[in-house]
N, C-alpha and C positions, 0 to 999 in steps of 0.2 A: 824404273819407268817414272817413279817419283823421288828421283835424287834431288834434293834441295841443298846439298852440300854448298857451303859458303854463302847461303843466302841468310838475310837477317829477318826475323819474324818478331812482330809485336802482337801479343794477345792481351785485350782487356778482359777483365773478369776472369783471369786465368788462374786463379788458386783454387778452384773447385769446379764441380760438374762439367758442361761440355767445354768450357773455356780450358780448363786444366787437361782434359782429354786431348783437345786440340793442340795445346802447347807440346804435350808429350809426344803425339805423333809427329808433329813438326821436327821436334828434336831428334826423334827416331830416324827420320828422314834426312838428317844432315843438317838441319838450320840450326843457327845460332838463335836463341829464343830468349825475349824479355816478357815477363808477365806482369801484370799489375791488377789489384783488387783493392776496393775500399775497406780500409781498417778502421772501423768506427772507433771514436773516442768514447770514453765512459759518459753515460748519459745521452748519447746520440738517439733521435728517433729510430725506433725499430717496428714501426707500425706496419710497415710492408712485409712480404714473405722472403726477403732477400737473406742468403746466407753471409753472415759477417765474420770473416776470419779474424783472428788475433795476430799480433806481432811475431808470436811463437811459430806461426805457420810459414813466415817467410823462409827459415831455415829448411823446414821439411820440403818446400816446393823446390827451392835452389838444389836441394840434395837429389831429389827424385828426377829433375830434369837434366841434372849434370851427369847423371848416371849413362847418359847417352853419349858423352865425350864432347860435347859442343859448349859454346860459351852460353852463359846464362845471366840473366839479371831479373831480380824480382824485387817489388817495392810497392808501397802504398801508391793507389791511384784513385782520384776522385774524378771521373770524367764529367761530373757537373761544374766542374771549375777549370776554366780555360788556363789559367796560370798553372796551376798544378799539373794539368794535363801536358801542357807545353814543355814543362820542366822534366816531368817524366819521360816524354819522348826524346828530349835531348840526352838525358842521362842514359836511356836505354841505347840509343845510336852510339853514344861514347863506349858502351860496354860491349856490344855485340856487332857494331858496324852499321852500315845504311840500312834503314828500314824498307826492305824489298817486298814484305809481306805484312799486311795488317788484317787481324780477325777482331772485329767488334762483337765481342761475347759478353760484356758487362750487361746486366739487365736486372729488372726486378718487376714485382707486380704486386697486388694485393686485392683482396676480395672486398669489393665496395660498389654499390650500384650508383649509378649518376647521382641520384638523390642524396645520397650519403657522402659523396666525396668532398673532402675538404680541399681549398685550393693548394695546401701544402703537400698533401698526399699525391694529387694529379700531377703537380709541378715535379715531384720526386720521381715519379714513375717515367713521365714523358722525358725529363731532362735527362735521366740516366739512360734510357733505351733508345731515344731518338737523337736528341741534341748532343748526347755524349758521344755518338758515333760520329756526327758531323764534327765534333771537336777534333777528335782523334784522327779523322780523315784529312781535315784540314791542316793538320800538323805534319803529316807524312807525304800527302800527294804531291806538292811541289817537288820533291826530291825524286820520287818515282817517276814523274814526268820528264824530269831533266835527265835522269839516267836512261830512259827509254824502257823501263821494265818495271812492273809492279802487280801485285795481287792484293785486292781487298775482299774479304769474305765478311758479309754481315750475317749474324745469326738472328734470324727473324722467327716466324711462327706461322702456323696456320692462321692464327689470330690476324694475320694480315689481311685475309680475305673472307674469313668466316666470323660472324660477331659472336660473342659469349657473354651472357647475362652476368652481371656483377663484376665485369672486368673492362669497362669502358676506357680507362687511360691506357691499359695494356694493348687492348685491340687498335686503338687510335696511334700509339707509339709505333707498332709494328707495320701498320699500313703506311705511316709516314716513312719509316725506314724502307720500306720498299720502293718508295717515291725518290728518296735519296739515293737508293742504290742504283736507280736508272739513271739519274743526273750525273753521278759520279763515273758511271760506266760510259756515257757520252763523252764527258770531259776527257776521260783518259784513252778512249779507244785509239786515238791517233797517234798515241805516244806509248804503245806497249802496255798499257795499264787496264787491267780487267776488274770489274766489280760485280760480284754476285751475292744473292741472299740465299740461304739455306733455310728453310722453314719447315722444322719438324712438328710432328704432334706431340702429345705428352712424351718426355724423355725422363727417365728415372734418375733424377737428381736432387741434391739437398734442397734446391729451391722448390721443385715439384713437391716434395714431401711436406714442406712448410705450407706450400699453397694449398695442398689438399687439407691440411690440418685447419686452415682458415675456413675452407668450404664445409668442412664437417661441423665446425663451430658455429657458423651462420645459420646451418640447416637445422641443427638441433634435432636430429632424428635418432640419436642414441647410437649410431655407428662409430666405428673407431676409423681413424685415418688409414690404418692398415687395410681395413675392409673396403674403404673408399677406393683405394688404389688397386686392390684386386678387382673391384667392379670395373674400374677404368681399363684394366688389362683385358678383362673377359669382353669388354665392349669394342675392342680392336678387332678387326677382321683376322688379324694374325694371331689374336688371342694372347698377347704378350706386350711388355712395355719395351720401347725402344731404348737402346744403351747409348751412353755418351760416346762410345768408341765408334758406334756407325756413323755418327755426326762427323767425327774426327777424320774418319777414313775418307769421306767425300771432301772435307775440306783441304786435306793434304793434296788429293788429286786436282782440285781447282788451283791450287798454288803451284801447280807443275807446268813445265812447257806444253805438255800435251794438251792443256785446257786453254791455250791462249785464245780459242776461238769462241770460248763460253763466257759471256759477259752480258749484263744487263738482264739476266735470268733470276727467276724466283723458283728454285729447286725446292720441291716438298719432298719430305721423308714421312710418310705416314702408316706404312703397313695396311694402306688401303682405306684409311679412316679419313672422313670429311673434315673432322676437327682435330 
């Protein structure tokens, strides 16, 4: 039902977390997969909660995805840079074939109130989460329209519709991503191209662990990050934390022919939680 054999899929932020889980699920469904993540140089700003893979992880990612028997490309990708993004997309298509599928999973956040946000930190979060998705989409959408088939899945958040204290840049970026999703969906609708946003609540990833650690540090209540994560799980109506594979399963379905009528939607995966 979700046979994607022969399709070419590009996943940004694909070295870890939801991005890697989605890339692996797409490869398992038969797609040729290209993944890119930001590999920070020495001395780079790491004030946000993002997970920064090293160059040594390129081989690990390639090996893990190649185990499914499809073509794989993995490399550095900075979605904040148009030139780097366009070059990555060109190299990806040369390696795996035309991009039929794009998953915008690259993202970051930081615990910082409005009054404490520097311009640089605000710009980094919005540029990664929102403008980065725009750059990646702009690079592959013309080809999808020209071939009459395409699937774009944006990884959003409940933050797109529910505010969260000390995360204004993240909330603003995800709300903006929903607006972008709707516009891309309308632009591609007549050409067999869909665009959908998946908005989960907390998902157990390295980004979440780092984000929670920032929350704990800012609150200064003496609890550990592990205790804070356990509290989050208990606060969910299902009494648990969502897993990346759950997001991946939906993403794969949305990329199939069975989902061609699902576009311009914001699909929330929350376990019943409002946030």
